[in-house]
ZASEPA-487900 format. One record per residue (C-alpha): x, y, z; residue number from 0. Coordinates in steps of 0.1 Angstrom, whole numbers, padded with zeros to 4 digits. Each point is the difference from the previous one (the first is absolute). Example, Ala and Ser with C-alpha at 12.3 -4.5 7.8 and 13.67 -1.06 7.14 Angstrom:
BEGIN
<r x="0123" y="-0045" z="0078" seq="0"/>
<r x="0014" y="0034" z="-0007" seq="1"/>
This chain:
BEGIN
<r x="0282" y="-0631" z="-0242" seq="0"/>
<r x="-0036" y="0002" z="0010" seq="1"/>
<r x="-0022" y="0027" z="-0015" seq="2"/>
<r x="-0004" y="0031" z="0021" seq="3"/>
<r x="-0033" y="0001" z="0019" seq="4"/>
<r x="-0029" y="0023" z="-0011" seq="5"/>
<r x="-0025" y="0018" z="0022" seq="6"/>
<r x="-0028" y="0025" z="-0004" seq="7"/>
<r x="0018" y="0030" z="0014" seq="8"/>
<r x="0012" y="0013" z="-0034" seq="9"/>
<r x="0022" y="-0008" z="-0030" seq="10"/>
<r x="0026" y="-0027" z="0006" seq="11"/>
<r x="0037" y="0004" z="-0003" seq="12"/>
<r x="0000" y="-0018" z="-0033" seq="13"/>
<r x="-0028" y="0022" z="-0014" seq="14"/>
<r x="0017" y="0032" z="0010" seq="15"/>
<r x="0034" y="-0012" z="-0013" seq="16"/>
<r x="-0017" y="-0009" z="-0034" seq="17"/>
<r x="-0013" y="0035" z="-0005" seq="18"/>
<r x="0030" y="0019" z="0013" seq="19"/>
<r x="0026" y="-0023" z="-0018" seq="20"/>
<r x="-0017" y="0006" z="-0033" seq="21"/>
<r x="-0001" y="0038" z="0006" seq="22"/>
<r x="0037" y="0001" z="0011" seq="23"/>
<r x="0012" y="-0021" z="-0029" seq="24"/>
<r x="-0020" y="0021" z="-0025" seq="25"/>
<r x="0012" y="0033" z="0015" seq="26"/>
<r x="0036" y="-0011" z="-0007" seq="27"/>
<r x="-0007" y="-0014" z="-0034" seq="28"/>
<r x="0012" y="-0035" z="0008" seq="29"/>
<r x="-0012" y="-0031" z="-0017" seq="30"/>
<r x="-0007" y="-0032" z="0020" seq="31"/>
<r x="0031" y="-0015" z="-0016" seq="32"/>
<r x="0022" y="0030" z="0010" seq="33"/>
<r x="-0013" y="0000" z="0036" seq="34"/>
<r x="0006" y="-0037" z="0002" seq="35"/>
<r x="0036" y="0005" z="-0011" seq="36"/>
<r x="0007" y="0028" z="0024" seq="37"/>
<r x="-0017" y="-0016" z="0030" seq="38"/>
<r x="0010" y="-0037" z="-0006" seq="39"/>
<r x="-0037" y="-0009" z="0004" seq="40"/>
<r x="-0015" y="-0023" z="-0027" seq="41"/>
<r x="-0022" y="0016" z="-0026" seq="42"/>
<r x="-0028" y="-0025" z="0007" seq="43"/>
<r x="0002" y="0009" z="0037" seq="44"/>
<r x="-0002" y="0037" z="-0007" seq="45"/>
<r x="-0030" y="-0006" z="-0023" seq="46"/>
<r x="-0017" y="-0018" z="0028" seq="47"/>
<r x="0007" y="0028" z="0025" seq="48"/>
<r x="-0014" y="0026" z="-0024" seq="49"/>
<r x="-0030" y="-0022" z="-0005" seq="50"/>
<r x="-0006" y="-0003" z="0037" seq="51"/>
<r x="0005" y="-0037" z="0001" seq="52"/>
<r x="0035" y="-0003" z="0013" seq="53"/>
<r x="0013" y="-0006" z="0035" seq="54"/>
<r x="0023" y="0030" z="0008" seq="55"/>
<r x="0029" y="-0006" z="0024" seq="56"/>
<r x="0021" y="0025" z="0019" seq="57"/>
<r x="0029" y="-0007" z="-0024" seq="58"/>
<r x="-0022" y="0006" z="-0030" seq="59"/>
<r x="-0015" y="0033" z="0013" seq="60"/>
<r x="0034" y="0014" z="0011" seq="61"/>
<r x="0016" y="-0010" z="-0033" seq="62"/>
<r x="-0027" y="0019" z="-0019" seq="63"/>
<r x="0003" y="0030" z="0023" seq="64"/>
<r x="0038" y="0000" z="-0007" seq="65"/>
<r x="-0003" y="-0003" z="-0038" seq="66"/>
<r x="-0030" y="0024" z="-0004" seq="67"/>
<r x="0015" y="0024" z="0026" seq="68"/>
<r x="-0032" y="0005" z="0020" seq="69"/>
<r x="-0010" y="-0004" z="0036" seq="70"/>
<r x="-0013" y="-0033" z="0012" seq="71"/>
<r x="-0034" y="0016" z="0008" seq="72"/>
<r x="-0002" y="0013" z="-0036" seq="73"/>
<r x="-0003" y="-0037" z="-0010" seq="74"/>
<r x="-0022" y="-0011" z="0029" seq="75"/>
<r x="-0032" y="0013" z="0016" seq="76"/>
<r x="-0001" y="0037" z="0011" seq="77"/>
<r x="-0018" y="0004" z="0034" seq="78"/>
<r x="-0025" y="0028" z="0005" seq="79"/>
<r x="0015" y="0032" z="0015" seq="80"/>
<r x="-0013" y="0023" z="0027" seq="81"/>
<r x="-0022" y="-0005" z="0030" seq="82"/>
<r x="0003" y="-0030" z="0023" seq="83"/>
<r x="0016" y="-0029" z="-0017" seq="84"/>
<r x="-0002" y="-0035" z="0015" seq="85"/>
<r x="0016" y="-0030" z="-0018" seq="86"/>
<r x="-0010" y="-0033" z="0015" seq="87"/>
<r x="0026" y="-0028" z="-0003" seq="88"/>
<r x="-0025" y="-0025" z="-0012" seq="89"/>
<r x="-0011" y="0023" z="-0029" seq="90"/>
<r x="0035" y="0004" z="-0015" seq="91"/>
<r x="0014" y="-0025" z="-0024" seq="92"/>
<r x="0035" y="-0014" z="0006" seq="93"/>
<r x="0027" y="0005" z="-0027" seq="94"/>
<r x="0024" y="-0029" z="0005" seq="95"/>
<r x="0036" y="-0003" z="-0010" seq="96"/>
<r x="0028" y="-0026" z="0005" seq="97"/>
<r x="0004" y="0010" z="0037" seq="98"/>
<r x="-0024" y="0029" z="0008" seq="99"/>
<r x="-0038" y="0005" z="0002" seq="100"/>
<r x="-0010" y="0037" z="-0006" seq="101"/>
<r x="-0034" y="0015" z="0007" seq="102"/>
<r x="-0004" y="0035" z="-0016" seq="103"/>
<r x="-0017" y="0022" z="0025" seq="104"/>
<r x="0002" y="0036" z="-0012" seq="105"/>
<r x="0013" y="0024" z="-0026" seq="106"/>
<r x="0006" y="0035" z="0013" seq="107"/>
<r x="0008" y="0030" z="-0022" seq="108"/>
<r x="0015" y="0031" z="0016" seq="109"/>
<r x="0014" y="0028" z="-0022" seq="110"/>
<r x="0025" y="-0016" z="-0023" seq="111"/>
<r x="0003" y="-0031" z="0021" seq="112"/>
<r x="-0018" y="-0033" z="-0002" seq="113"/>
<r x="0000" y="-0025" z="0029" seq="114"/>
<r x="-0012" y="-0036" z="-0001" seq="115"/>
<r x="-0007" y="-0019" z="0033" seq="116"/>
<r x="0002" y="-0038" z="0001" seq="117"/>
<r x="-0004" y="-0026" z="0027" seq="118"/>
<r x="0030" y="-0023" z="-0007" seq="119"/>
<r x="0006" y="-0035" z="0012" seq="120"/>
<r x="0034" y="-0015" z="-0007" seq="121"/>
<r x="-0008" y="-0037" z="0002" seq="122"/>
<r x="0034" y="-0015" z="0006" seq="123"/>
<r x="-0003" y="-0027" z="-0026" seq="124"/>
<r x="0021" y="0018" z="-0027" seq="125"/>
<r x="0018" y="0033" z="-0005" seq="126"/>
<r x="-0020" y="0028" z="-0018" seq="127"/>
<r x="0023" y="0015" z="-0026" seq="128"/>
<r x="-0005" y="0031" z="-0021" seq="129"/>
<r x="0022" y="0013" z="-0029" seq="130"/>
<r x="-0011" y="0035" z="0010" seq="131"/>
<r x="-0029" y="0023" z="-0007" seq="132"/>
<r x="-0011" y="0036" z="0003" seq="133"/>
<r x="-0002" y="0016" z="0034" seq="134"/>
<r x="0014" y="-0001" z="0035" seq="135"/>
<r x="-0009" y="-0030" z="0023" seq="136"/>
<r x="-0007" y="0006" z="0037" seq="137"/>
<r x="-0006" y="-0031" z="0022" seq="138"/>
<r x="-0009" y="-0002" z="0036" seq="139"/>
<r x="0003" y="-0035" z="0017" seq="140"/>
<r x="-0029" y="-0008" z="0023" seq="141"/>
<r x="0009" y="-0036" z="0010" seq="142"/>
<r x="0029" y="-0024" z="-0009" seq="143"/>
<r x="0035" y="0005" z="-0013" seq="144"/>
<r x="0003" y="0014" z="-0035" seq="145"/>
<r x="0032" y="-0001" z="-0022" seq="146"/>
<r x="0002" y="0026" z="-0027" seq="147"/>
<r x="0027" y="0001" z="-0027" seq="148"/>
<r x="0004" y="0031" z="-0021" seq="149"/>
<r x="0027" y="0001" z="-0027" seq="150"/>
<r x="0022" y="-0025" z="0019" seq="151"/>
<r x="-0005" y="0015" z="0034" seq="152"/>
<r x="-0019" y="-0020" z="0026" seq="153"/>
<r x="-0018" y="0011" z="0032" seq="154"/>
<r x="-0020" y="-0020" z="0025" seq="155"/>
<r x="-0031" y="0017" z="0016" seq="156"/>
<r x="-0021" y="-0008" z="0030" seq="157"/>
<r x="-0034" y="0011" z="0013" seq="158"/>
<r x="-0002" y="0038" z="-0002" seq="159"/>
<r x="0030" y="0004" z="-0023" seq="160"/>
<r x="-0003" y="0020" z="-0032" seq="161"/>
<r x="0019" y="0000" z="-0033" seq="162"/>
<r x="-0002" y="0022" z="-0031" seq="163"/>
<r x="0018" y="-0002" z="-0033" seq="164"/>
<r x="0000" y="0009" z="-0037" seq="165"/>
<r x="-0022" y="-0027" z="-0015" seq="166"/>
<r x="0017" y="0004" z="-0034" seq="167"/>
<r x="0029" y="-0021" z="0016" seq="168"/>
<r x="-0003" y="-0038" z="-0001" seq="169"/>
<r x="-0013" y="-0011" z="0034" seq="170"/>
<r x="-0015" y="-0029" z="0018" seq="171"/>
<r x="-0019" y="-0009" z="0032" seq="172"/>
<r x="0006" y="-0032" z="0020" seq="173"/>
<r x="-0015" y="-0013" z="0032" seq="174"/>
<r x="0027" y="-0023" z="0014" seq="175"/>
<r x="-0019" y="-0009" z="0032" seq="176"/>
<r x="-0035" y="-0004" z="-0014" seq="177"/>
<r x="-0028" y="0023" z="-0011" seq="178"/>
<r x="0005" y="0038" z="0005" seq="179"/>
<r x="-0029" y="0024" z="0002" seq="180"/>
<r x="0008" y="0035" z="-0013" seq="181"/>
<r x="-0014" y="0032" z="-0016" seq="182"/>
<r x="0014" y="0010" z="-0034" seq="183"/>
<r x="-0003" y="0036" z="-0012" seq="184"/>
<r x="0010" y="0008" z="-0036" seq="185"/>
<r x="0007" y="0036" z="-0007" seq="186"/>
<r x="0002" y="0016" z="-0035" seq="187"/>
<r x="0001" y="0034" z="-0016" seq="188"/>
<r x="-0032" y="0003" z="-0020" seq="189"/>
<r x="0021" y="0006" z="-0032" seq="190"/>
<r x="0027" y="-0026" z="0008" seq="191"/>
<r x="0015" y="-0024" z="-0024" seq="192"/>
<r x="0027" y="-0026" z="0005" seq="193"/>
<r x="0026" y="0021" z="-0018" seq="194"/>
<r x="-0010" y="0032" z="0017" seq="195"/>
<r x="-0018" y="0015" z="-0030" seq="196"/>
<r x="-0036" y="0012" z="0004" seq="197"/>
<r x="-0029" y="-0018" z="-0016" seq="198"/>
<r x="-0038" y="0008" z="-0001" seq="199"/>
<r x="-0017" y="-0016" z="0030" seq="200"/>
<r x="-0028" y="-0023" z="-0008" seq="201"/>
<r x="-0033" y="0008" z="0016" seq="202"/>
<r x="-0032" y="-0018" z="0005" seq="203"/>
C-alpha cells in the first residue's frame, strides 16, 4: 500500500500513532513480542509503527485498539476542543482498509463519554471486516446501499438510514452496488475496556 500523505497542518497519523502506541503499550506493561502475539501483527511491523515509519491501515489500528482496549482516537490524533472547529477534507489523512477509507474528523468528550466522528467511504471493492473492538458504532448512510453484518445478522441500508450496534461483536461493511458514502460515529465510555473493566484513560 502507498504511504500515507503528509501535509503541514500538524502531526501525521503515523506520527501520532507512534507516540500513542508506545504510551499505551508501556501503560499495560506489554513487550513488543507480547503485543505482537495478542494482535497477530508482526513484531517488525509494530516496531516500525512505534518508530513512525510504518504505514498503518484500518485493520492494524482497530486490532491495536481491541488488544490495548483503548479508543481509536487514543491511538490517533486528538483534535483541539472548544470554539469554532473546522476540519477541511483536504487536510485530513485517509486511513485505508480492505474495503473502507476513513477520515478522522473529531474527538468529542462529554462527561464520561467519548465520541469519534469519521467520514467513511465504503469503496465496494472488498468487505471491511472487524473482529470487534471497544465501543458502540453508529453509521448514517448518505449515498449508496450499505450492507452491514453484525454477529451473523445482516441488514441493508439506503440513504438516510441509520444503524447502531455493539462494536465488540464481529462485524463487516459491504457496498454491493458500488461506493457508499457515510458518517461513522464511535461512542465509548471514557473508562471502557473490551471486557467491561475500567482502565486509566490515556491523555495527551
